[in-house]
All heavy atoms as a GROMACS GRO file, in nm:
protein
  535
    1MET      N    1   2.656  -0.434   0.442
    1MET     CA    2   2.554  -0.389   0.535
    1MET      C    3   2.422  -0.457   0.498
    1MET      O    4   2.382  -0.458   0.384
    1MET     CB    5   2.539  -0.237   0.529
    1MET     CG    6   2.438  -0.185   0.625
    1MET     SD    7   2.404  -0.006   0.620
    1MET     CE    8   2.561   0.069   0.601
    2ALA      N    9   2.357  -0.514   0.596
    2ALA     CA   10   2.230  -0.583   0.574
    2ALA      C   11   2.114  -0.484   0.581
    2ALA      O   12   2.118  -0.388   0.656
    2ALA     CB   13   2.212  -0.692   0.678
    3PRO      N   14   2.010  -0.511   0.504
    3PRO     CA   15   1.892  -0.424   0.510
    3PRO      C   16   1.820  -0.441   0.644
    3PRO      O   17   1.836  -0.543   0.711
    3PRO     CB   18   1.805  -0.474   0.395
    3PRO     CG   19   1.847  -0.614   0.372
    3PRO     CD   20   1.994  -0.620   0.408
    4PRO      N   21   1.739  -0.342   0.684
    4PRO     CA   22   1.663  -0.354   0.808
    4PRO      C   23   1.561  -0.466   0.798
    4PRO      O   24   1.508  -0.495   0.691
    4PRO     CB   25   1.596  -0.219   0.825
    4PRO     CG   26   1.617  -0.144   0.701
    4PRO     CD   27   1.716  -0.216   0.618
    5ILE      N   28   1.534  -0.529   0.911
    5ILE     CA   29   1.433  -0.633   0.919
    5ILE      C   30   1.332  -0.592   1.025
    5ILE      O   31   1.369  -0.561   1.138
    5ILE     CB   32   1.497  -0.768   0.957
    5ILE    CG1   33   1.597  -0.811   0.849
    5ILE    CG2   34   1.390  -0.875   0.979
    5ILE    CD1   35   1.682  -0.929   0.888
    6ILE      N   36   1.205  -0.589   0.986
    6ILE     CA   37   1.099  -0.555   1.081
    6ILE      C   38   1.074  -0.677   1.168
    6ILE      O   39   1.040  -0.784   1.118
    6ILE     CB   40   0.972  -0.509   1.009
    6ILE    CG1   41   0.999  -0.378   0.934
    6ILE    CG2   42   0.855  -0.494   1.107
    6ILE    CD1   43   0.884  -0.325   0.854
    7ILE      N   44   1.095  -0.662   1.300
    7ILE     CA   45   1.075  -0.774   1.393
    7ILE      C   46   0.945  -0.761   1.470
    7ILE      O   47   0.903  -0.857   1.536
    7ILE     CB   48   1.197  -0.791   1.487
    7ILE    CG1   49   1.223  -0.664   1.567
    7ILE    CG2   50   1.319  -0.833   1.410
    7ILE    CD1   51   1.332  -0.677   1.671
    8ALA      N   52   0.881  -0.647   1.465
    8ALA     CA   53   0.749  -0.628   1.525
    8ALA      C   54   0.666  -0.543   1.430
    8ALA      O   55   0.693  -0.424   1.412
    8ALA     CB   56   0.759  -0.562   1.662
    9GLN      N   57   0.570  -0.607   1.364
    9GLN     CA   58   0.483  -0.538   1.270
    9GLN      C   59   0.389  -0.442   1.344
    9GLN      O   60   0.350  -0.471   1.458
    9GLN     CB   61   0.397  -0.640   1.194
    9GLN     CG   62   0.475  -0.731   1.103
    9GLN     CD   63   0.521  -0.662   0.976
    9GLN    OE1   64   0.469  -0.559   0.936
    9GLN    NE2   65   0.623  -0.718   0.915
   10PRO      N   66   0.351  -0.331   1.280
   10PRO     CA   67   0.248  -0.247   1.340
   10PRO      C   68   0.119  -0.328   1.357
   10PRO      O   69   0.084  -0.408   1.272
   10PRO     CB   70   0.229  -0.134   1.238
   10PRO     CG   71   0.353  -0.137   1.155
   10PRO     CD   72   0.401  -0.279   1.154
   11GLN      N   73   0.052  -0.309   1.468
   11GLN     CA   74  -0.071  -0.383   1.498
   11GLN      C   75  -0.193  -0.302   1.457
   11GLN      O   76  -0.190  -0.179   1.456
   11GLN     CB   77  -0.077  -0.414   1.648
   11GLN     CG   78   0.037  -0.501   1.696
   11GLN     CD   79   0.038  -0.637   1.627
   11GLN    OE1   80  -0.060  -0.710   1.631
   11GLN    NE2   81   0.149  -0.670   1.564
   12ASN      N   82  -0.300  -0.372   1.422
   12ASN     CA   83  -0.426  -0.305   1.392
   12ASN      C   84  -0.469  -0.222   1.513
   12ASN      O   85  -0.439  -0.258   1.627
   12ASN     CB   86  -0.535  -0.407   1.361
   12ASN     CG   87  -0.513  -0.475   1.228
   12ASN    OD1   88  -0.445  -0.423   1.141
   12ASN    ND2   89  -0.571  -0.592   1.213
   13ALA      N   90  -0.538  -0.112   1.486
   13ALA     CA   91  -0.584  -0.026   1.594
   13ALA      C   92  -0.729   0.011   1.570
   13ALA      O   93  -0.771   0.029   1.456
   13ALA     CB   94  -0.499   0.100   1.602
   14THR      N   95  -0.803   0.021   1.678
   14THR     CA   96  -0.939   0.071   1.674
   14THR      C   97  -0.942   0.196   1.761
   14THR      O   98  -0.894   0.194   1.874
   14THR     CB   99  -1.038  -0.033   1.730
   14THR    OG1  100  -1.029  -0.152   1.650
   14THR    CG2  101  -1.180   0.019   1.726
   15ALA      N  102  -0.996   0.303   1.706
   15ALA     CA  103  -1.002   0.428   1.781
   15ALA      C  104  -1.141   0.488   1.764
   15ALA      O  105  -1.206   0.468   1.661
   15ALA     CB  106  -0.896   0.526   1.732
   16PHE      N  107  -1.184   0.560   1.865
   16PHE     CA  108  -1.311   0.629   1.859
   16PHE      C  109  -1.297   0.758   1.780
   16PHE      O  110  -1.189   0.819   1.777
   16PHE     CB  111  -1.363   0.658   1.999
   16PHE     CG  112  -1.397   0.534   2.077
   16PHE    CD1  113  -1.312   0.487   2.175
   16PHE    CD2  114  -1.513   0.464   2.050
   16PHE    CE1  115  -1.342   0.372   2.246
   16PHE    CE2  116  -1.545   0.349   2.120
   16PHE     CZ  117  -1.459   0.303   2.218
   17GLU      N  118  -1.406   0.801   1.720
   17GLU     CA  119  -1.405   0.927   1.647
   17GLU      C  120  -1.357   1.039   1.739
   17GLU      O  121  -1.395   1.046   1.856
   17GLU     CB  122  -1.544   0.960   1.593
   17GLU     CG  123  -1.545   1.086   1.508
   17GLU     CD  124  -1.678   1.108   1.437
   17GLU    OE1  125  -1.780   1.050   1.479
   17GLU    OE2  126  -1.678   1.184   1.341
   18GLY      N  127  -1.269   1.123   1.687
   18GLY     CA  128  -1.214   1.234   1.763
   18GLY      C  129  -1.089   1.198   1.843
   18GLY      O  130  -1.028   1.284   1.904
   19GLN      N  131  -1.052   1.070   1.844
   19GLN     CA  132  -0.933   1.024   1.916
   19GLN      C  133  -0.824   0.985   1.817
   19GLN      O  134  -0.853   0.941   1.706
   19GLN     CB  135  -0.968   0.904   2.004
   19GLN     CG  136  -1.071   0.932   2.109
   19GLN     CD  137  -1.022   1.035   2.209
   19GLN    OE1  138  -0.911   1.028   2.258
   19GLN    NE2  139  -1.106   1.134   2.237
   20PRO      N  140  -0.698   0.996   1.856
   20PRO     CA  141  -0.590   0.950   1.768
   20PRO      C  142  -0.569   0.800   1.781
   20PRO      O  143  -0.617   0.737   1.876
   20PRO     CB  144  -0.468   1.026   1.821
   20PRO     CG  145  -0.498   1.043   1.966
   20PRO     CD  146  -0.647   1.063   1.975
   21ALA      N  147  -0.498   0.743   1.686
   21ALA     CA  148  -0.453   0.604   1.693
   21ALA      C  149  -0.300   0.607   1.682
   21ALA      O  150  -0.244   0.691   1.612
   21ALA     CB  151  -0.512   0.522   1.578
   22THR      N  152  -0.235   0.517   1.753
   22THR     CA  153  -0.089   0.510   1.750
   22THR      C  154  -0.046   0.375   1.697
   22THR      O  155  -0.099   0.271   1.736
   22THR     CB  156  -0.030   0.534   1.890
   22THR    OG1  157  -0.067   0.665   1.934
   22THR    CG2  158   0.123   0.524   1.887
   23PHE      N  159   0.051   0.378   1.606
   23PHE     CA  160   0.109   0.259   1.547
   23PHE      C  161   0.259   0.261   1.574
   23PHE      O  162   0.321   0.367   1.576
   23PHE     CB  163   0.085   0.256   1.396
   23PHE     CG  164  -0.061   0.263   1.359
   23PHE    CD1  165  -0.120   0.385   1.328
   23PHE    CD2  166  -0.138   0.149   1.358
   23PHE    CE1  167  -0.254   0.392   1.295
   23PHE    CE2  168  -0.273   0.155   1.325
   23PHE     CZ  169  -0.332   0.277   1.294
   24ALA      N  170   0.317   0.142   1.592
   24ALA     CA  171   0.461   0.135   1.618
   24ALA      C  172   0.518   0.012   1.551
   24ALA      O  173   0.448  -0.086   1.526
   24ALA     CB  174   0.488   0.130   1.768
   25THR      N  175   0.647   0.017   1.523
   25THR     CA  176   0.719  -0.094   1.465
   25THR      C  177   0.851  -0.110   1.538
   25THR      O  178   0.899  -0.016   1.602
   25THR     CB  179   0.742  -0.075   1.314
   25THR    OG1  180   0.795  -0.194   1.259
   25THR    CG2  181   0.835   0.040   1.285
   26GLU      N  182   0.909  -0.227   1.529
   26GLU     CA  183   1.041  -0.252   1.586
   26GLU      C  184   1.126  -0.313   1.475
   26GLU      O  185   1.084  -0.407   1.408
   26GLU     CB  186   1.032  -0.346   1.704
   26GLU     CG  187   1.159  -0.352   1.785
   26GLU     CD  188   1.141  -0.434   1.911
   26GLU    OE1  189   1.028  -0.448   1.960
   26GLU    OE2  190   1.244  -0.484   1.960
   27VAL      N  191   1.245  -0.256   1.456
   27VAL     CA  192   1.331  -0.294   1.344
   27VAL      C  193   1.471  -0.325   1.396
   27VAL      O  194   1.519  -0.262   1.489
   27VAL     CB  195   1.337  -0.178   1.241
   27VAL    CG1  196   1.433  -0.208   1.128
   27VAL    CG2  197   1.198  -0.149   1.188
   28THR      N  198   1.535  -0.423   1.332
   28THR     CA  199   1.675  -0.452   1.361
   28THR      C  200   1.754  -0.437   1.231
   28THR      O  201   1.698  -0.446   1.123
   28THR     CB  202   1.691  -0.595   1.420
   28THR    OG1  203   1.826  -0.612   1.460
   28THR    CG2  204   1.653  -0.701   1.320
   29GLY      N  205   1.882  -0.413   1.243
   29GLY     CA  206   1.968  -0.398   1.125
   29GLY      C  207   2.067  -0.286   1.145
   29GLY      O  208   2.062  -0.213   1.244
   30ALA      N  209   2.157  -0.275   1.049
   30ALA     CA  210   2.259  -0.172   1.055
   30ALA      C  211   2.197  -0.034   1.036
   30ALA      O  212   2.111  -0.015   0.951
   30ALA     CB  213   2.365  -0.197   0.949
   31GLY      N  214   2.237   0.059   1.118
   31GLY     CA  215   2.182   0.194   1.110
   31GLY      C  216   2.274   0.288   1.036
   31GLY      O  217   2.382   0.248   0.996
   32PRO      N  218   2.229   0.407   1.016
   32PRO     CA  219   2.100   0.457   1.065
   32PRO      C  220   1.984   0.403   0.981
   32PRO      O  221   1.997   0.383   0.862
   32PRO     CB  222   2.112   0.608   1.052
   32PRO     CG  223   2.210   0.630   0.943
   32PRO     CD  224   2.305   0.513   0.948
   33ILE      N  225   1.872   0.381   1.048
   33ILE     CA  226   1.751   0.332   0.982
   33ILE      C  227   1.653   0.448   0.971
   33ILE      O  228   1.631   0.522   1.066
   33ILE     CB  229   1.689   0.215   1.061
   33ILE    CG1  230   1.788   0.097   1.060
   33ILE    CG2  231   1.555   0.174   1.001
   33ILE    CD1  232   1.746  -0.020   1.146
   34SER      N  233   1.595   0.462   0.852
   34SER     CA  234   1.496   0.567   0.826
   34SER      C  235   1.358   0.503   0.816
   34SER      O  236   1.345   0.390   0.767
   34SER     CB  237   1.527   0.639   0.695
   34SER     OG  238   1.653   0.700   0.702
   35PHE      N  239   1.256   0.576   0.859
   35PHE     CA  240   1.119   0.528   0.856
   35PHE      C  241   1.033   0.624   0.775
   35PHE      O  242   1.055   0.745   0.778
   35PHE     CB  243   1.061   0.518   0.997
   35PHE     CG  244   1.135   0.421   1.085
   35PHE    CD1  245   1.241   0.464   1.163
   35PHE    CD2  246   1.100   0.288   1.090
   35PHE    CE1  247   1.311   0.376   1.244
   35PHE    CE2  248   1.167   0.198   1.169
   35PHE     CZ  249   1.273   0.242   1.247
   36GLN      N  250   0.933   0.569   0.707
   36GLN     CA  251   0.832   0.650   0.640
   36GLN      C  252   0.699   0.578   0.657
   36GLN      O  253   0.681   0.466   0.610
   36GLN     CB  254   0.862   0.671   0.492
   36GLN     CG  255   0.756   0.753   0.419
   36GLN     CD  256   0.739   0.894   0.477
   36GLN    OE1  257   0.829   0.976   0.472
   36GLN    NE2  258   0.621   0.922   0.533
   37TRP      N  259   0.604   0.646   0.725
   37TRP     CA  260   0.470   0.592   0.743
   37TRP      C  261   0.384   0.631   0.624
   37TRP      O  262   0.399   0.741   0.568
   37TRP     CB  263   0.409   0.641   0.873
   37TRP     CG  264   0.471   0.574   0.991
   37TRP    CD1  265   0.582   0.614   1.060
   37TRP    CD2  266   0.430   0.451   1.050
   37TRP    NE1  267   0.611   0.524   1.159
   37TRP    CE2  268   0.520   0.423   1.156
   37TRP    CE3  269   0.326   0.362   1.026
   37TRP    CZ2  270   0.508   0.310   1.236
   37TRP    CZ3  271   0.314   0.250   1.107
   37TRP    CH2  272   0.404   0.225   1.209
   38LEU      N  273   0.294   0.540   0.588
   38LEU     CA  274   0.206   0.560   0.473
   38LEU      C  275   0.060   0.545   0.516
   38LEU      O  276   0.029   0.463   0.604
   38LEU     CB  277   0.236   0.456   0.364
   38LEU     CG  278   0.382   0.445   0.323
   38LEU    CD1  279   0.412   0.308   0.267
   38LEU    CD2  280   0.415   0.551   0.222
   39ARG      N  281  -0.026   0.620   0.455
   39ARG     CA  282  -0.172   0.606   0.474
   39ARG      C  283  -0.230   0.571   0.339
   39ARG      O  284  -0.216   0.647   0.243
   39ARG     CB  285  -0.234   0.735   0.526
   39ARG     CG  286  -0.384   0.723   0.549
   39ARG     CD  287  -0.441   0.858   0.597
   39ARG     NE  288  -0.580   0.847   0.628
   39ARG     CZ  289  -0.678   0.855   0.538
   39ARG    NH1  290  -0.650   0.874   0.411
   39ARG    NH2  291  -0.803   0.844   0.576
   40ASN      N  292  -0.287   0.453   0.328
   40ASN     CA  293  -0.341   0.404   0.201
   40ASN      C  294  -0.238   0.414   0.089
   40ASN      O  295  -0.269   0.449  -0.024
   40ASN     CB  296  -0.469   0.478   0.163
   40ASN     CG  297  -0.580   0.454   0.262
   40ASN    OD1  298  -0.589   0.346   0.322
   40ASN    ND2  299  -0.666   0.552   0.283
   41GLY      N  300  -0.112   0.383   0.122
   41GLY     CA  301  -0.005   0.380   0.023
   41GLY      C  302   0.061   0.513  -0.007
   41GLY      O  303   0.154   0.520  -0.087
   42THR      N  304   0.017   0.622   0.056
   42THR     CA  305   0.072   0.755   0.032
   42THR      C  306   0.151   0.801   0.154
   42THR      O  307   0.103   0.790   0.267
   42THR     CB  308  -0.041   0.856   0.004
   42THR    OG1  309  -0.115   0.812  -0.111
   42THR    CG2  310   0.013   0.995  -0.021
   43ALA      N  311   0.273   0.851   0.130
   43ALA     CA  312   0.359   0.896   0.240
   43ALA      C  313   0.289   1.006   0.321
   43ALA      O  314   0.226   1.096   0.266
   43ALA     CB  315   0.491   0.948   0.185
   44ILE      N  316   0.304   0.995   0.453
   44ILE     CA  317   0.250   1.095   0.546
   44ILE      C  318   0.363   1.192   0.578
   44ILE      O  319   0.466   1.153   0.632
   44ILE     CB  320   0.199   1.028   0.676
   44ILE    CG1  321   0.091   0.926   0.643
   44ILE    CG2  322   0.148   1.134   0.773
   44ILE    CD1  323   0.055   0.836   0.760
   45SER      N  324   0.345   1.317   0.545
   45SER     CA  325   0.447   1.419   0.567
   45SER      C  326   0.487   1.425   0.714
   45SER      O  327   0.401   1.433   0.803
   45SER     CB  328   0.394   1.555   0.521
   45SER     OG  329   0.490   1.656   0.545
   46GLY      N  330   0.617   1.417   0.740
   46GLY     CA  331   0.669   1.430   0.876
   46GLY      C  332   0.662   1.303   0.959
   46GLY      O  333   0.708   1.302   1.072
   47ALA      N  334   0.604   1.196   0.906
   47ALA     CA  335   0.589   1.071   0.982
   47ALA      C  336   0.710   0.982   0.954
   47ALA      O  337   0.705   0.892   0.871
   47ALA     CB  338   0.459   1.001   0.944
   48THR      N  339   0.821   1.011   1.024
   48THR     CA  340   0.948   0.946   0.993
   48THR      C  341   1.016   0.887   1.117
   48THR      O  342   1.138   0.882   1.124
   48THR     CB  343   1.042   1.046   0.924
   48THR    OG1  344   1.058   1.161   1.009
   48THR    CG2  345   0.988   1.088   0.788
   49ALA      N  346   0.937   0.841   1.213
   49ALA     CA  347   0.991   0.778   1.333
   49ALA      C  348   0.944   0.632   1.337
   49ALA      O  349   0.866   0.589   1.252
   49ALA     CB  350   0.944   0.852   1.458
   50ALA      N  351   0.988   0.557   1.435
   50ALA     CA  352   0.949   0.417   1.449
   50ALA      C  353   0.804   0.404   1.497
   50ALA      O  354   0.751   0.294   1.504
   50ALA     CB  355   1.043   0.345   1.545
   51PHE      N  356   0.740   0.516   1.529
   51PHE     CA  357   0.599   0.515   1.569
   51PHE      C  358   0.529   0.630   1.499
   51PHE      O  359   0.592   0.725   1.452
   51PHE     CB  360   0.584   0.530   1.721
   51PHE     CG  361   0.632   0.663   1.771
   51PHE    CD1  362   0.544   0.769   1.783
   51PHE    CD2  363   0.765   0.683   1.804
   51PHE    CE1  364   0.589   0.894   1.826
   51PHE    CE2  365   0.810   0.806   1.848
   51PHE     CZ  366   0.722   0.912   1.858
   52TYR      N  367   0.397   0.620   1.489
   52TYR     CA  368   0.317   0.727   1.428
   52TYR      C  369   0.185   0.738   1.504
   52TYR      O  370   0.117   0.638   1.527
   52TYR     CB  371   0.289   0.699   1.281
   52TYR     CG  372   0.192   0.798   1.220
   52TYR    CD1  373   0.228   0.932   1.208
   52TYR    CD2  374   0.067   0.761   1.178
   52TYR    CE1  375   0.140   1.025   1.155
   52TYR    CE2  376  -0.022   0.852   1.124
   52TYR     CZ  377   0.016   0.984   1.114
   52TYR     OH  378  -0.071   1.077   1.061
   53THR      N  379   0.150   0.860   1.543
   53THR     CA  380   0.021   0.889   1.606
   53THR      C  381  -0.058   0.976   1.509
   53THR      O  382  -0.009   1.083   1.468
   53THR     CB  383   0.039   0.959   1.742
   53THR    OG1  384   0.114   0.872   1.828
   53THR    CG2  385  -0.096   0.990   1.805
   54THR      N  386  -0.176   0.931   1.475
   54THR     CA  387  -0.260   1.004   1.380
   54THR      C  388  -0.316   1.130   1.445
   54THR      O  389  -0.323   1.138   1.567
   54THR     CB  390  -0.380   0.918   1.334
   54THR    OG1  391  -0.468   0.900   1.446
   54THR    CG2  392  -0.336   0.784   1.278
   55PRO      N  393  -0.361   1.224   1.364
   55PRO     CA  394  -0.443   1.331   1.420
   55PRO      C  395  -0.576   1.269   1.465
   55PRO      O  396  -0.605   1.154   1.433
   55PRO     CB  397  -0.465   1.425   1.300
   55PRO     CG  398  -0.376   1.378   1.192
   55PRO     CD  399  -0.336   1.238   1.223
   56PRO      N  400  -0.660   1.345   1.538
   56PRO     CA  401  -0.791   1.291   1.576
   56PRO      C  402  -0.866   1.238   1.453
   56PRO      O  403  -0.870   1.302   1.349
   56PRO     CB  404  -0.863   1.410   1.638
   56PRO     CG  405  -0.750   1.494   1.691
   56PRO     CD  406  -0.639   1.479   1.589
   57LEU      N  407  -0.920   1.117   1.466
   57LEU     CA  408  -0.984   1.049   1.354
   57LEU      C  409  -1.128   1.092   1.334
   57LEU      O  410  -1.196   1.129   1.429
   57LEU     CB  411  -0.979   0.898   1.378
   57LEU     CG  412  -0.839   0.839   1.396
   57LEU    CD1  413  -0.848   0.694   1.440
   57LEU    CD2  414  -0.758   0.852   1.269
   58THR      N  415  -1.174   1.084   1.208
   58THR     CA  416  -1.314   1.105   1.176
   58THR      C  417  -1.365   0.980   1.105
   58THR      O  418  -1.292   0.917   1.028
   58THR     CB  419  -1.336   1.227   1.084
   58THR    OG1  420  -1.271   1.205   0.960
   58THR    CG2  421  -1.283   1.354   1.148
   59ILE      N  422  -1.487   0.942   1.132
   59ILE     CA  423  -1.542   0.821   1.072
   59ILE      C  424  -1.544   0.830   0.920
   59ILE      O  425  -1.501   0.738   0.851
   59ILE     CB  426  -1.683   0.791   1.127
   59ILE    CG1  427  -1.672   0.750   1.274
   59ILE    CG2  428  -1.752   0.680   1.047
   59ILE    CD1  429  -1.804   0.731   1.344
   60ALA      N  430  -1.590   0.941   0.866
   60ALA     CA  431  -1.604   0.954   0.721
   60ALA      C  432  -1.470   0.942   0.649
   60ALA      O  433  -1.460   0.874   0.548
   60ALA     CB  434  -1.672   1.086   0.687
   61ALA      N  435  -1.367   1.005   0.700
   61ALA     CA  436  -1.239   1.009   0.629
   61ALA      C  437  -1.147   0.893   0.664
   61ALA      O  438  -1.063   0.853   0.583
   61ALA     CB  439  -1.168   1.141   0.659
   62ASP      N  440  -1.158   0.838   0.784
   62ASP     CA  441  -1.057   0.743   0.831
   62ASP      C  442  -1.104   0.599   0.847
   62ASP      O  443  -1.022   0.510   0.866
   62ASP     CB  444  -0.999   0.792   0.964
   62ASP     CG  445  -0.926   0.924   0.947
   62ASP    OD1  446  -0.841   0.933   0.858
   62ASP    OD2  447  -0.956   1.019   1.022
   63ASN      N  448  -1.234   0.574   0.840
   63ASN     CA  449  -1.283   0.438   0.857
   63ASN      C  450  -1.224   0.347   0.748
   63ASN      O  451  -1.239   0.372   0.629
   63ASN     CB  452  -1.435   0.434   0.852
   63ASN     CG  453  -1.489   0.299   0.891
   63ASN    OD1  454  -1.428   0.226   0.968
   63ASN    ND2  455  -1.606   0.265   0.837
   64GLY      N  456  -1.150   0.246   0.789
   64GLY     CA  457  -1.091   0.152   0.695
   64GLY      C  458  -0.959   0.197   0.636
   64GLY      O  459  -0.905   0.128   0.548
   65ALA      N  460  -0.904   0.310   0.680
   65ALA     CA  461  -0.775   0.355   0.627
   65ALA      C  462  -0.668   0.253   0.664
   65ALA      O  463  -0.671   0.195   0.772
   65ALA     CB  464  -0.739   0.492   0.683
   66ALA      N  465  -0.573   0.231   0.574
   66ALA     CA  466  -0.464   0.136   0.598
   66ALA      C  467  -0.334   0.213   0.621
   66ALA      O  468  -0.293   0.294   0.536
   66ALA     CB  469  -0.449   0.042   0.479
   67PHE      N  470  -0.271   0.190   0.736
   67PHE     CA  471  -0.144   0.253   0.769
   67PHE      C  472  -0.035   0.148   0.762
   67PHE      O  473  -0.054   0.034   0.806
   67PHE     CB  474  -0.150   0.316   0.909
   67PHE     CG  475  -0.243   0.434   0.917
   67PHE    CD1  476  -0.378   0.415   0.945
   67PHE    CD2  477  -0.197   0.562   0.894
   67PHE    CE1  478  -0.465   0.522   0.952
   67PHE    CE2  479  -0.283   0.671   0.901
   67PHE     CZ  480  -0.417   0.650   0.929
   68SER      N  481   0.078   0.185   0.706
   68SER     CA  482   0.194   0.094   0.696
   68SER      C  483   0.321   0.174   0.712
   68SER      O  484   0.318   0.298   0.713
   68SER     CB  485   0.191   0.019   0.563
   68SER     OG  486   0.194   0.111   0.454
   69VAL      N  487   0.433   0.104   0.723
   69VAL     CA  488   0.561   0.171   0.739
   69VAL      C  489   0.666   0.104   0.651
   69VAL      O  490   0.661  -0.017   0.627
   69VAL     CB  491   0.606   0.171   0.888
   69VAL    CG1  492   0.632   0.031   0.938
   69VAL    CG2  493   0.726   0.262   0.909
   70VAL      N  494   0.758   0.184   0.601
   70VAL     CA  495   0.873   0.135   0.525
   70VAL      C  496   0.998   0.173   0.604
   70VAL      O  497   1.012   0.289   0.645
   70VAL     CB  498   0.879   0.199   0.384
   70VAL    CG1  499   1.005   0.158   0.311
   70VAL    CG2  500   0.754   0.163   0.305
   71ALA      N  501   1.085   0.076   0.628
   71ALA     CA  502   1.212   0.101   0.698
   71ALA      C  503   1.325   0.077   0.599
   71ALA      O  504   1.329  -0.025   0.531
   71ALA     CB  505   1.225   0.009   0.818
   72THR      N  506   1.418   0.172   0.593
   72THR     CA  507   1.532   0.161   0.501
   72THR      C  508   1.660   0.204   0.570
   72THR      O  509   1.658   0.274   0.671
   72THR     CB  510   1.512   0.250   0.375
   72THR    OG1  511   1.493   0.386   0.416
   72THR    CG2  512   1.392   0.206   0.294
   73ASN      N  513   1.773   0.160   0.513
   73ASN     CA  514   1.903   0.211   0.555
   73ASN      C  515   1.986   0.231   0.429
   73ASN      O  516   1.941   0.195   0.318
   73ASN     CB  517   1.972   0.120   0.656
   73ASN     CG  518   2.005  -0.017   0.601
   73ASN    OD1  519   1.980  -0.049   0.484
   73ASN    ND2  520   2.062  -0.103   0.684
   74THR      N  521   2.104   0.288   0.441
   74THR     CA  522   2.190   0.310   0.326
   74THR      C  523   2.274   0.186   0.306
   74THR      O  524   2.353   0.148   0.392
   74THR     CB  525   2.280   0.433   0.350
   74THR    OG1  526   2.198   0.544   0.379
   74THR    CG2  527   2.364   0.462   0.228
   75LEU      N  528   2.253   0.120   0.194
   75LEU     CA  529   2.331  -0.003   0.164
   75LEU      C  530   2.456   0.032   0.089
   75LEU      O  531   2.463   0.116   0.010
   75LEU     CB  532   2.245  -0.101   0.083
   75LEU     CG  533   2.125  -0.155   0.157
   75LEU    CD1  534   2.045  -0.246   0.065
   75LEU    CD2  535   2.170  -0.238   0.277
   0.00000   0.00000   0.00000
């Protein structure tokens, strides 16, 4: 079984204060594929789909935050 390959990276997003931002990825490979979204390298509880929508953003807490995703399958 081959590991998942991300074929569409999440894109940078700009959002206004009080609005959410949405990130998405596209992955190919043998399933089932599991996802875990991270904020500044820390797993986001419950963020386990191919997309992630943030809660409403605040400038003080979220300006410059880095969101990423890890896709895995059972090898």
